[in-house]
RODO-2510 file (C-alpha; in nm, 4 decimals, decimal comma):
residues 565
     n   res          X          Y          Z
     1     m    12,6085    15,5842    10,3439
     2     a    12,6012    15,4220    10,6892
     3     t    12,6965    15,0560    10,7140
     4     k    12,3890    14,8340    10,7491
     5     r    12,3721    14,5999    11,0473
     6     y    12,1966    14,2737    10,9669
     7     l    12,1279    14,0315    11,2496
     8     i    12,0055    13,6769    11,1821
     9     i    11,8638    13,4473    11,4495
    10     g    11,8991    13,0844    11,3438
    11     g    12,1275    12,9157    11,0934
    12     v    12,0870    12,5935    10,8921
    13     a    11,9036    12,6396    10,5571
    14     g    11,7051    12,9576    10,6139
    15     g    11,9383    13,1711    10,8213
    16     a    12,2578    13,0706    10,6430
    17     s    12,1016    13,1421    10,3039
    18     v    11,9847    13,4851    10,4205
    19     a    12,3370    13,5641    10,5352
    20     a    12,5052    13,4528    10,2128
    21     r    12,2550    13,6412     9,9945
    22     l    12,2935    13,9587    10,2012
    23     r    12,6680    13,9513    10,1505
    24     r    12,6314    13,9134     9,7740
    25     l    12,4009    14,2156     9,7714
    26     d    12,5944    14,4357    10,0141
    27     e    12,9688    14,3911    10,0466
    28     k    12,9941    14,6590    10,3178
    29     a    12,7192    14,5320    10,5494
    30     e    12,7838    14,4011    10,8987
    31     i    12,6254    14,0552    10,9062
    32     t    12,5944    13,8496    11,2243
    33     m    12,4249    13,5107    11,2485
    34     l    12,3337    13,3529    11,5825
    35     e    12,2836    12,9796    11,6235
    36     r    12,1771    12,8235    11,9526
    37     g    12,3129    12,4827    11,8549
    38     r    12,6636    12,3522    11,8071
    39     d    12,6595    12,3610    11,4248
    40     v    12,5568    12,6651    11,2258
    41     s    12,5046    12,5053    10,8849
    42     f    12,4266    12,1390    10,8250
    43     s    12,2114    11,9212    10,6011
    44     n    11,9168    11,8479    10,8277
    45     c    11,7361    11,6621    10,5470
    46     a    12,0279    11,4173    10,5314
    47     l    12,0360    11,3416    10,9053
    48     p    11,8633    10,9994    10,8827
    49     y    12,1084    10,8796    10,6203
    50     f    12,3973    10,9041    10,8645
    51     i    12,2196    10,6489    11,0829
    52     g    12,1932    10,4081    10,7898
    53     g    12,5537    10,4524    10,6807
    54     d    12,4818    10,6284    10,3496
    55     i    12,6799    10,9162    10,5004
    56     a    12,9917    10,7726    10,6597
    57     s    13,0736    11,0475    10,9103
    58     s    12,8634    11,2999    11,0968
    59     e    13,1266    11,5562    10,9998
    60     d    13,0068    11,5217    10,6404
    61     l    12,6663    11,6560    10,7487
    62     k    12,8223    11,9909    10,8367
    63     l    12,8160    12,2210    10,5357
    64     v    12,9832    12,5461    10,6398
    65     t    13,1659    12,6191    10,9653
    66     p    13,1822    12,9571    11,1435
    67     d    13,5445    12,9883    11,0364
    68     t    13,4504    12,9354    10,6717
    69     f    13,1686    13,1892    10,6969
    70     w    13,4191    13,4462    10,8154
    71     r    13,7066    13,3650    10,5790
    72     r    13,4923    13,3496    10,2636
    73     y    13,2160    13,5985    10,3354
    74     r    13,3173    13,8044    10,6420
    75     i    13,0002    13,6870    10,8134
    76     q    13,0128    13,6444    11,1896
    77     a    12,8530    13,3085    11,2649
    78     r    12,8249    13,2621    11,6409
    79     t    12,7276    12,9142    11,7595
    80     l    12,6044    12,8187    12,1075
    81     t    12,4554    13,1665    12,1256
    82     e    12,0899    13,2030    12,2173
    83     a    11,8697    13,5029    12,1465
    84     l    11,6761    13,5729    12,4669
    85     a    11,4624    13,8755    12,3845
    86     i    11,3935    14,1267    12,1069
    87     d    11,3527    14,4962    12,1879
    88     r    11,1682    14,6267    11,8847
    89     e    11,1606    14,9868    12,0061
    90     h    11,5387    15,0124    12,0321
    91     k    11,6079    14,7548    11,7600
    92     t    11,8258    14,5366    11,9771
    93     v    11,8431    14,1692    12,0753
    94     r    11,9622    14,0366    12,4101
    95     v    12,1742    13,7276    12,3575
    96     k    12,3479    13,4735    12,5800
    97     n    12,6658    13,2745    12,5229
    98     l    12,5674    12,9239    12,6315
    99     e    12,9279    12,8245    12,7051
   100     t    13,0202    13,1178    12,9308
   101     g    12,6766    13,2313    13,0443
   102     t    12,7559    13,5934    12,9569
   103     e    12,4919    13,8183    12,8029
   104     e    12,5176    14,1139    12,5675
   105     i    12,3017    14,3446    12,3583
   106     l    12,3284    14,3417    11,9775
   107     a    12,1805    14,6171    11,7612
   108     y    12,0302    14,5724    11,4165
   109     d    11,8932    14,7715    11,1274
   110     a    11,7132    14,4646    10,9958
   111     l    11,6488    14,1452    11,1880
   112     f    11,5848    13,8040    11,0328
   113     l    11,4181    13,5234    11,2238
   114     s    11,4907    13,1669    11,1165
   115     p    11,4134    12,9743    11,4365
   116     g    11,2883    12,6629    11,2610
   117     a    11,0609    12,4092    11,4221
   118     s    11,1215    12,1710    11,7085
   119     p    11,0220    11,8023    11,7140
   120     i    10,7012    11,7334    11,9007
   121     m    10,7794    11,5480    12,2249
   122     p    10,4471    11,5232    12,4145
   123     s    10,5318    11,5729    12,7810
   124     l    10,2142    11,3955    12,8944
   125     i    10,3263    11,0612    12,7516
   126     p    10,4768    10,8574    13,0374
   127     g    10,8368    10,7635    12,9600
   128     i    10,8962    11,0355    12,7032
   129     k    11,2111    11,1458    12,8892
   130     l    11,3692    10,8019    12,9153
   131     p    11,7284    10,7952    12,7842
   132     h    11,6461    10,5647    12,4910
   133     v    11,3884    10,8085    12,3458
   134     f    11,5218    11,0390    12,0741
   135     s    11,4146    11,3188    11,8430
   136     v    11,5844    11,4022    11,5127
   137     r    11,6609    11,7711    11,4601
   138     n    12,0347    11,8271    11,4308
   139     v    12,3738    11,6587    11,4018
   140     v    12,4049    11,6214    11,7781
   141     d    12,0778    11,4252    11,7831
   142     v    12,1871    11,1675    11,5263
   143     e    12,5284    11,1347    11,6904
   144     r    12,3507    11,0493    12,0158
   145     i    12,1257    10,7987    11,8408
   146     d    12,4215    10,6360    11,6663
   147     q    12,6141    10,6088    11,9912
   148     h    12,3201    10,4594    12,1778
   149     l    12,2531    10,2018    11,9053
   150     s    12,6200    10,1036    11,8980
   151     e    12,6666    10,0729    12,2749
   152     h    12,3485     9,8897    12,3782
   153     p    12,2081     9,5433    12,2962
   154     i    11,9185     9,6666    12,0853
   155     k    11,7139     9,4408    11,8604
   156     e    11,3874     9,6308    11,8129
   157     v    11,3183     9,9984    11,7509
   158     a    10,9838    10,1783    11,7493
   159     v    10,9550    10,4755    11,5136
   160     i    10,6662    10,6970    11,6154
   161     g    10,5331    10,8748    11,3078
   162     g    10,5006    10,7732    10,9440
   163     g    10,6015    11,1005    10,7808
   164     f    10,9264    11,1978    10,6106
   165     i    11,1550    11,1701    10,9134
   166     g    10,9809    10,8577    11,0413
   167     l    11,0137    10,6634    10,7168
   168     e    11,3661    10,7843    10,6438
   169     m    11,4739    10,6758    10,9909
   170     t    11,2889    10,3465    10,9469
   171     e    11,4826    10,2642    10,6323
   172     s    11,8134    10,3578    10,7934
   173     l    11,7471    10,1560    11,1096
   174     h    11,6353     9,8558    10,9062
   175     k    11,9538     9,8816    10,7035
   176     r    12,1515     9,8458    11,0269
   177     g    11,9736     9,5215    11,1093
   178     f    11,7137     9,6322    11,3640
   179     h    11,3545     9,5158    11,3545
   180     v    11,1497     9,8322    11,3179
   181     t    10,7840     9,9000    11,3897
   182     v    10,6302    10,2198    11,2534
   183     v    10,3554    10,3542    11,4786
   184     d    10,1130    10,6241    11,3685
   185     m     9,7699    10,7252    11,4909
   186     a     9,6733    10,8016    11,1300
   187     p     9,5452    10,5094    10,9201
   188     q     9,8278    10,5573    10,6668
   189     v    10,1845    10,6737    10,6292
   190     m    10,2714    10,9910    10,4348
   191     l     9,9562    11,2017    10,4655
   192     p    10,0320    11,4176    10,1580
   193     f     9,9431    11,1061     9,9550
   194     d     9,5894    10,9826     9,9068
   195     p     9,5030    10,6631    10,0972
   196     d     9,4931    10,4519     9,7813
   197     m     9,8478    10,5559     9,6920
   198     a     9,9716    10,5162    10,0496
   199     q     9,8698    10,1490    10,0381
   200     l    10,1413    10,0949     9,7778
   201     l    10,3939    10,2254    10,0297
   202     h    10,2475    10,0052    10,3037
   203     k    10,3094     9,6952    10,0950
   204     e    10,6702     9,7940    10,0231
   205     i    10,7359     9,8611    10,3917
   206     m    10,5919     9,5266    10,4979
   207     d    10,7754     9,3419    10,2190
   208     q    11,1000     9,4685    10,3704
   209     g    11,0145     9,3090    10,7063
   210     v    10,9119     9,6295    10,8812
   211     s    10,5971     9,6152    11,0950
   212     l    10,3184     9,8725    11,0722
   213     a    10,0925     9,9763    11,3594
   214     l     9,8629    10,2341    11,2004
   215     g     9,5486    10,3952    11,3365
   216     d     9,6913    10,3436    11,6850
   217     g     9,8640    10,6216    11,8777
   218     l    10,1429    10,6087    12,1326
   219     k    10,0233    10,5857    12,4945
   220     e    10,3276    10,5032    12,7063
   221     i    10,6998    10,4306    12,6705
   222     h    10,8718    10,1651    12,8794
   223     e    11,2331    10,0520    12,8991
   224     d    11,1835     9,7620    12,6589
   225     c    10,8568     9,8355    12,4774
   226     v    10,5897    10,0927    12,3983
   227     t    10,2184    10,0676    12,4746
   228     l     9,9708    10,1930    12,2166
   229     a     9,6265    10,3431    12,2682
   230     s     9,4693    10,0078    12,1837
   231     g     9,6674     9,8386    12,4578
   232     r     9,8972     9,6644    12,2107
   233     r    10,2594     9,6361    12,3217
   234     i    10,5431     9,6786    12,0737
   235     p    10,8907     9,5525    12,1752
   236     a    11,1385     9,8399    12,1508
   237     q    11,4686     9,9088    12,3235
   238     a    11,4958    10,2405    12,1398
   239     v    11,2257    10,4872    12,0379
   240     i    11,2527    10,7502    11,7643
   241     m    10,9974    11,0300    11,7822
   242     g    10,8924    11,1594    11,4411
   243     i    10,5317    11,2687    11,4878
   244     g    10,5866    11,6174    11,3541
   245     v    10,7267    11,9567    11,4428
   246     m    10,6031    12,2770    11,6002
   247     p    10,7269    12,6191    11,4854
   248     e    10,9501    12,7928    11,7368
   249     t    10,7792    13,1284    11,7718
   250     g    10,8550    13,2165    12,1329
   251     l    11,0752    13,5146    12,0466
   252     a    10,8231    13,6442    11,7951
   253     r    10,5335    13,6141    12,0401
   254     d    10,7242    13,7705    12,3265
   255     c    10,8116    14,0815    12,1283
   256     g    10,4569    14,1232    11,9989
   257     l    10,4877    14,0124    11,6391
   258     d    10,1745    13,8837    11,4689
   259     v    10,1523    13,5056    11,5113
   260     t     9,8657    13,3049    11,3617
   261     n     9,6277    13,0827    11,5551
   262     s     9,8072    12,7822    11,4101
   263     g    10,1318    12,9045    11,5642
   264     n    10,3205    13,0437    11,2645
   265     i    10,4739    13,3858    11,2190
   266     r    10,2628    13,5883    10,9758
   267     v    10,4631    13,7476    10,6922
   268     d    10,3855    13,9389    10,3744
   269     g    10,5040    13,8642    10,0212
   270     a    10,8498    14,0005    10,0997
   271     m    10,8766    13,7812    10,4142
   272     r    10,8298    14,0925    10,6307
   273     t    10,6601    14,0426    10,9661
   274     s    10,4205    14,2869    11,1329
   275     d    10,7313    14,4871    11,2235
   276     p    10,8781    14,6457    10,9055
   277     h    11,2333    14,5933    11,0331
   278     i    11,1919    14,2226    11,1105
   279     f    11,1718    13,9435    10,8521
   280     a    11,1097    13,5709    10,9029
   281     v    11,1787    13,2605    10,6937
   282     g    11,1677    12,8830    10,7175
   283     d    10,9640    12,6354    10,9160
   284     a    10,8268    12,8928    11,1583
   285     v    10,6450    13,1101    10,9044
   286     e    10,3018    13,0913    10,7516
   287     v    10,3002    13,0211    10,3772
   288     i    10,0281    13,0559    10,1157
   289     r     9,9029    12,7618     9,9136
   290     f     9,9481    12,8484     9,5462
   291     q     9,6165    12,7113     9,4225
   292     t     9,3831    12,8424     9,6923
   293     g     9,5590    13,1517     9,8283
   294     k     9,4948    13,0183    10,1780
   295     p     9,7543    13,0020    10,4566
   296     t     9,9200    12,6751    10,5483
   297     r    10,2334    12,5318    10,7096
   298     l    10,5063    12,3655    10,5045
   299     p    10,8325    12,2709    10,6805
   300     l    11,0385    12,1879    10,3711
   301     a    11,3869    12,3003    10,2713
   302     g    11,3026    12,4213     9,9198
   303     p    11,0483    12,6847    10,0278
   304     a    11,2817    12,7943    10,3103
   305     l    11,5625    12,8668    10,0645
   306     r    11,3325    13,0636     9,8349
   307     q    11,2044    13,2627    10,1325
   308     a    11,5611    13,3381    10,2431
   309     r    11,6496    13,4797     9,9028
   310     q    11,3302    13,6857     9,9017
   311     a    11,3875    13,8349    10,2469
   312     a    11,7478    13,9254    10,1746
   313     t    11,6698    14,0761     9,8338
   314     a    11,3981    14,2922     9,9902
   315     q    11,6727    14,4841    10,1743
   316     t    11,8080    14,6392     9,8567
   317     e    11,5164    14,6493     9,6117
   318     q    11,1427    14,6136     9,5677
   319     v    11,0487    14,2486     9,5237
   320     p    10,7307    14,0979     9,3807
   321     d    10,5381    13,8806     9,6255
   322     i    10,6864    13,5364     9,6671
   323     p    10,4665    13,2761     9,4927
   324     g    10,2559    13,0357     9,6927
   325     v    10,3674    12,6782     9,7568
   326     l    10,2625    12,3550     9,5887
   327     g    10,4144    12,1247     9,8481
   328     s    10,6202    11,9315     9,5936
   329     s    10,8178    11,6636     9,7737
   330     v    10,9785    11,3239     9,7282
   331     i    11,0863    11,0397     9,9537
   332     r    11,2623    10,7088     9,9045
   333     v    11,0786    10,4216    10,0714
   334     f    11,3183    10,1298    10,0391
   335     d    11,3043    10,0345     9,6692
   336     l    11,0317    10,2850     9,5809
   337     t    11,0417    10,6547     9,5040
   338     a    10,7260    10,8420     9,6043
   339     a    10,6649    11,1988     9,4891
   340     v    10,3719    11,4385     9,5210
   341     t    10,2718    11,7907     9,4216
   342     g     9,9690    12,0160     9,4437
   343     m     9,6377    11,9189     9,5991
   344     n     9,5373    11,5692     9,7055
   345     e     9,1796    11,4443     9,7124
   346     k     9,1182    11,5472    10,0734
   347     l     9,2216    11,9060    10,0028
   348     l     9,0100    11,9148     9,6898
   349     r     8,7042    11,7901     9,8771
   350     d     8,7651    12,0363    10,1607
   351     e     8,7777    12,3191     9,9071
   352     g     8,4617    12,2014     9,7338
   353     i     8,6366    12,1719     9,3983
   354     d     8,4721    11,9614     9,1282
   355     y     8,7590    11,7390     9,0229
   356     g     8,8360    11,4225     8,8325
   357     v     9,1055    11,1585     8,8750
   358     a     9,3161    10,9836     8,6126
   359     f     9,5323    10,6891     8,7128
   360     v     9,7681    10,4820     8,5014
   361     i    10,0439    10,2286     8,5498
   362     a    10,3135    10,2969     8,2933
   363     n    10,6674    10,1702     8,2453
   364     d    10,9339    10,4158     8,3561
   365     i    11,1498    10,3177     8,0580
   366     v    11,0891    10,0997     7,7518
   367     g    10,9689     9,7618     7,8753
   368     i    11,2300     9,5498     7,6957
   369     m    11,5150     9,7430     7,8580
   370     p    11,6858     9,5930     8,1646
   371     g    11,5480     9,7372     8,4879
   372     a    11,2184     9,8599     8,3444
   373     s    10,9542     9,8872     8,6160
   374     p    10,6030    10,0285     8,6570
   375     i    10,5250    10,3771     8,7811
   376     f    10,1877    10,4258     8,9475
   377     i    10,0802    10,7791     8,8625
   378     k     9,7670    10,9622     8,9717
   379     l     9,6562    11,2978     8,8337
   380     m     9,3861    11,5280     8,9709
   381     y     9,2269    11,7860     8,7416
   382     e     8,9346    12,0260     8,7410
   383     n     8,6249    11,8905     8,5726
   384     g     8,5230    12,1029     8,2797
   385     s     8,8390    12,3065     8,2301
   386     g     9,0846    12,0206     8,2720
   387     k     9,3146    12,2430     8,4789
   388     v     9,5820    12,0362     8,6507
   389     l     9,5412    12,0394     9,0299
   390     g     9,7775    11,7791     9,1727
   391     a     9,9622    11,4544     9,1137
   392     q    10,1232    11,1628     9,2925
   393     a    10,3656    10,9044     9,1533
   394     i    10,5222    10,5940     9,3048
   395     g    10,7645    10,3505     9,1473
   396     q    11,1174    10,2162     9,1334
   397     g    11,2003    10,4506     8,8478
   398     a    11,2114    10,8282     8,8216
   399     a    10,8753    10,9120     8,9778
   400     e    11,0072    11,2499     9,0923
   401     k    11,0916    11,3496     8,7333
   402     r    10,7268    11,3093     8,6367
   403     i    10,6035    11,5043     8,9370
   404     d    10,8504    11,7858     8,8661
   405     v    10,7032    11,8162     8,5163
   406     i    10,3497    11,8314     8,6553
   407     a    10,4486    12,0796     8,9272
   408     t    10,5822    12,3093     8,6582
   409     a    10,2600    12,2693     8,4627
   410     i    10,0492    12,3598     8,7667
   411     r    10,2628    12,6676     8,8318
   412     f    10,1784    12,7993     8,4842
   413     g     9,8101    12,7047     8,4873
   414     a     9,8318    12,4163     8,2405
   415     t     9,5460    12,1791     8,1585
   416     v     9,5548    11,8063     8,0934
   417     h     9,5251    11,8924     7,7232
   418     d     9,8558    12,0807     7,7534
   419     l    10,0188    11,7931     7,9402
   420     k     9,9237    11,5240     7,6906
   421     d    10,1059    11,7138     7,4154
   422     l    10,4210    11,8007     7,6098
   423     d    10,7382    11,7322     7,4147
   424     l    10,9406    11,5393     7,6744
   425     c    11,2796    11,3724     7,6422
   426     y    11,2822    11,0166     7,5142
   427     s    11,5339    10,7374     7,4897
   428     p    11,4668    10,3720     7,5765
   429     l    11,7141    10,4139     7,8616
   430     y    11,5316    10,7077     8,0185
   431     s    11,1637    10,7000     7,9327
   432     t    10,9052    10,5706     7,6894
   433     a    10,8149    10,7392     7,3629
   434     r    10,4909    10,8386     7,5302
   435     d    10,6039    10,9415     7,8770
   436     p    10,3923    10,8446     8,1810
   437     v    10,3031    11,2148     8,2140
   438     n    10,1615    11,2083     7,8599
   439     q     9,9841    10,8798     7,9291
   440     v     9,8037    10,9872     8,2455
   441     s     9,7071    11,3152     8,0763
   442     m     9,5655    11,1296     7,7777
   443     q     9,3518    10,9245     8,0122
   444     a     9,2326    11,2463     8,1780
   445     t     9,1316    11,3936     7,8416
   446     n     8,9493    11,0709     7,7520
   447     l     8,7554    11,0976     8,0774
   448     l     8,6757    11,4641     8,0201
   449     e     8,5598    11,3951     7,6662
   450     g     8,3467    11,0972     7,7704
   451     k     8,5452    10,8457     7,5689
   452     v     8,5719    10,6184     7,8704
   453     r     8,4166    10,5810     8,2125
   454     q     8,6085    10,4354     8,5012
   455     v     8,6204    10,3282     8,8618
   456     l     8,9455    10,3289     9,0563
   457     f     9,1128    10,0138     9,1808
   458     s     9,0386    10,1261     9,5358
   459     q     8,6639    10,0878     9,4675
   460     v     8,6738     9,7235     9,3587
   461     r     8,6074     9,5752     9,7026
   462     e     8,2820     9,7679     9,7155
   463     l     8,1911     9,6329     9,3718
   464     v     8,2648     9,2774     9,4841
   465     d     8,0488     9,3246     9,7934
   466     q     7,7655     9,4462     9,5699
   467     g     7,7939     9,1461     9,3409
   468     a     7,8862     9,3582     9,0412
   469     y     7,9807     9,1963     8,7107
   470     l     8,3608     9,1994     8,6900
   471     l     8,5223     9,1127     8,3590
   472     d     8,8834     8,9895     8,3566
   473     v     9,0214     9,0375     8,0034
   474     r     9,3650     8,8883     8,0717
   475     e     9,4703     8,5602     7,9166
   476     r     9,3565     8,2351     8,0783
   477     e     9,6949     8,1561     8,2390
   478     e     9,7030     8,4991     8,4045
   479     y     9,3522     8,4513     8,5364
   480     d     9,4302     8,1026     8,6684
   481     h     9,7312     8,2354     8,8571
   482     a     9,5366     8,5040     9,0429
   483     h     9,2176     8,7010     8,9923
   484     v     8,9422     8,8942     9,1666
   485     k     8,6889     8,6622     9,3248
   486     g     8,3774     8,6272     9,1148
   487     a     8,5318     8,7794     8,8051
   488     v     8,4448     8,6278     8,4665
   489     n     8,7405     8,5634     8,2371
   490     i     8,6980     8,6542     7,8704
   491     p     9,0401     8,7433     7,7268
   492     l     9,0607     9,0521     7,5076
   493     s     9,1826     8,8253     7,2298
   494     e     8,8464     8,6401     7,2417
   495     l     8,6170     8,9260     7,3383
   496     r     8,4754     9,0103     6,9969
   497     e     8,3756     8,6495     6,9322
   498     r     8,2240     8,6082     7,2799
   499     q     8,0345     8,9346     7,3183
   500     g     7,7104     8,7406     7,3496
   501     e     7,8264     8,6306     7,6959
   502     i     7,8429     8,9914     7,8189
   503     p     7,5278     9,1119     8,0019
   504     r     7,3391     9,4110     7,8597
   505     d     7,1149     9,4673     8,1612
   506     r     7,3793     9,5681     8,4171
   507     p     7,7101     9,7578     8,4324
   508     v     8,0255     9,5709     8,3377
   509     y     8,3559     9,6532     8,5092
   510     a     8,6628     9,5395     8,3165
   511     y     9,0182     9,4923     8,4377
   512     c     9,3452     9,3488     8,3110
   513     r     9,6940     9,3643     8,4583
   514     s     9,7474     9,7398     8,4514
   515     g     9,4527     9,8936     8,2662
   516     g     9,5584     9,9017     7,9007
   517     r     9,3831     9,5919     7,7686
   518     s     9,0728     9,6612     7,9777
   519     y     9,0550    10,0135     7,8334
   520     n     9,0516     9,8672     7,4838
   521     a     8,7899     9,6160     7,5914
   522     v     8,5672     9,8883     7,7321
   523     r     8,5961    10,0947     7,4149
   524     a     8,4850     9,7934     7,2114
   525     l     8,1989     9,7067     7,4474
   526     v     8,0637    10,0603     7,4701
   527     q     8,0366    10,0755     7,0915
   528     e     7,8261     9,7581     7,1106
   529     g     7,5861     9,9142     7,3608
   530     v     7,7319     9,7679     7,6807
   531     d     7,7311     9,9838     7,9962
   532     a     8,1043     9,9297     8,0521
   533     y     8,3598    10,0841     8,2879
   534     n     8,7365    10,0474     8,3001
   535     i     8,8957     9,9700     8,6361
   536     a     9,1853    10,2172     8,6459
   537     g     9,4983    10,0530     8,7823
   538     s     9,3396     9,7123     8,7303
   539     f     9,4761     9,3977     8,8944
   540     l     9,8286     9,5154     8,9714
   541     a     9,7229     9,8256     9,1638
   542     l     9,4303     9,6422     9,3253
   543     s     9,6428     9,3588     9,4613
   544     w     9,9003     9,6012     9,6016
   545     h     9,6209     9,8125     9,7489
   546     e     9,4541     9,5177     9,9239
   547     y     9,7752     9,3715    10,0660
   548     y     9,8147     9,5857    10,3776
   549     q     9,4445     9,6049    10,4556
   550     d     9,4085     9,2266    10,4388
   551     q     9,7095     9,1777    10,6655
   552     a     9,6229     9,4502    10,9139
   553     h     9,2549     9,3681    10,9515
   554     e     9,2861     8,9905    10,9081
   555     r     9,0075     9,0036    10,6540
   556     e     8,9343     8,7709    10,3668
   557     s     9,0981     8,8902    10,0490
   558     i     8,8968     8,9627     9,7365
   559     v     9,1957     8,8389     9,5364
   560     t     9,2612     8,4667     9,4970
   561     g     9,6360     8,5235     9,4849
   562     y     9,8871     8,8042     9,4482
   563     n    10,0891     8,8623     9,1358
   564     f    10,3451     9,1380     9,1733
   565     e    10,5683     9,0497     8,8808
***
């Protein structure tokens, strides 16, 4: 049997994984990987952490060198080599050595495209090409940033974009002692999260001394500052661009492959393009959302690795279609961990899905244990069936563990009834006897079964503006320290004796610190004929939620004081 010639354009996660999998499947194959950059395999997700010193040397970012690829796997990994054009008819690629300038023609039996995505650097923004403006894509980029920060008298840095790269770079720059301002034209950071959850991140960012300029896009870059669309000027002697990425599909377009209107390479379930001999993986391809079957874009490492395995395996056997994506992801935002999976509220509304929301604040471990802290967890489910649709969790503890559990549940079509009865690991050191996943699912089942009615903490300002009856069931000393303006204090411990003070002719909205006592209060009141609602998240989530909005919009707070203990 003739030796197969596999040619891979692009390294890093997608291309390098294709190459390694191909070798495991076919020891005799001729495998060549081309990488335009200096380094063929590196941890691009870890790039920001070199800037902050978590990774001591940029050399540690490099995972496998060309020499290692050859010695261990007999894979030719050629760096500083650019693919210029694909000739589909003759199954060849014209390539150029960027060091010598020489060109050659390489033949293939199967071609794999892993071109990735390039940072968006809008050419129309004045000053975008100034030497203190940087993108973050590879090891060379962060080495340049590190050198510039070390060699120049920089005090302030503007990070443009509040997504993964933007916030990871923000934390790293802050760790080095710079004053950082995060600029984003969106009204929140981290768009995969719902606005109410993003407010929790806003508070953490501001508590760390980082400034936020949200809902205000970048207009112009100067030597010592940036000008925003509003006219506001932000001092900055260095600018990090993190507003997103665009798939690199030039080669695919030029050779006539099918590229979507959104700019991604269209592939089938085996990662095969419109040419049966060409496959594509990674940030440049179109993926399918698991829950809707609709195409989307998802530049994350996990899906890229799964796609690489799929494309390589398809060379030697029939493969079932690769599953759709949930978009599960996690980020550290200073002292918080924020994780998300599945559909958020915007996606659910766009799809016209009838959904409900459960929200709880639960301890990550048993409350009496040292280091116990709250996890804010939000669960979306389908009304009627209770099918789990998405979840978000934020806290100092293992928020990502809870989201991983829910992501698994979504993948297998679980309902909130399934989740509430999951048998999860417990020890006081690691969780609570009723895990936060169980707790939020129990609330969801209560809502589905009509055992409780609720409003979310994010709706309280509207209730205050309407003059609604708010019932604070915390103890008197808690109320005196801080409370929602206009709220009436009747502690849960006194509620049964003071029910005559509760109105029967209007709705009553109860809150406590985190929602547990107010839930019990509402259950008691409903059985006495009161039109009562629990405020999910209660005072703790509300006060965190209001913090950024009050600061940013210089508006009067609906909270008399903040209690974050």
